[in-house]
N, C-alpha and C positions, 0 to 999 in steps of 0.2 A: 355279845351285847353291845360292846363299844362300836362295832361296825354297823349295827342296826341304828344306833343313836346318831352316828355320823351320817349315814345315808338319809335318815329322816331329816336331819338338819340341812343337808345339802339340797334335798327336795324343797324344803321350806324356804331356803335362801333363794333358790332358783325361781320358785313361784312368786316370792316377794319382788324379785327383780323384774319378772315378767309383768306383774301388775303395775309396777312403777313405770315401766316402758309404755305399756298400753295407756296408762293415765297421762303420760307426757304427750303421746300422740293425740289423745282425746282433748288435751288442753289446746293443741294447735288446730285441730280440725273442727271443733264445736263452734256454732255460729254466734252465740251470745254469752253474756256474763253468767247467766244462771246455769246453763248446761256446762260451761267451763268450770264453774264452782262445784258442780256435782262430780265432774271427772276428777277434780283435785281432791275432793273429800273421799271418794272411793279409793283413790291412790293412797291417800294417807292412812285410811283405815286398813285396807287389805295389804297393801304393799309393805307398809312399815310394820304392821302387826306380824306378818309372816316372816319378815326379816328379823324382827326382834325374837320371834319364837325360835328361828334357826340359830341365832346367836346364843339364846338362853340354853338351848340343848348342848351347844358346844362348851359353854362356860361351866356347866355342872353346878354343884351347890357351893358357890363361892360368893364373895362380896360383889363380884361383877354381876352375878345373877340377880342379886338384890337391886343393884343399880339399874339393870335392864328392866326389871319389873316396875321400878319407879318411873322410868321413862315411858314404858308401855301404859301405865295408869295415867300419866300426864297426857299422853296423846289420846287415850281413850276418852278422857273427860274434856279436854280443851278443844279438840278438833270439831266435834259437833256444835259446841258453843260458839266457836269462831265462825263456822259456816252459817249458823243461824243469824249471828250478828251482822255478817256481811250481806246476807240476803235481805234482812230487815232494813239495813241502811240503803240498799239499792232500791227497795220498794218505797222507802221514805223519800228518796230523791226522784221518784217516779220513773225509774228505768224500766222500760217495757221489754218483755221477752220477745224474741223473734218467733213468730208463729207462722205455720204454713197457711197458704190460702185455702179456703174451704173447698174449692174445685180442684186444687192441685193434689196430685197423688205423691206419696213419699218415695215411691220407686221410680227410677229413671230407666229408660230403655238402653 
């Protein structure tokens, strides 16, 4: 049973690291504020969530697990609120999203 929990934890930690790396690449490659903010929120939700799950499985039923659950709850509630506040502030400042031209296709040869 211990090997099963450790392997599920390792998979969760690796997937969390993968989502964080993909989100970091998305932050560098996206064209405007809104898409970058979306990449950051996905990274925070999936990457941090899977990483905390992996750490929670390794911690077992200890005080560390309670602390990890509290951090997870904080991220779960604060991240969407902060993303919404940032998007609303950007819209209030009239920051326009970068949109493709109507005649332009999204795929390039």
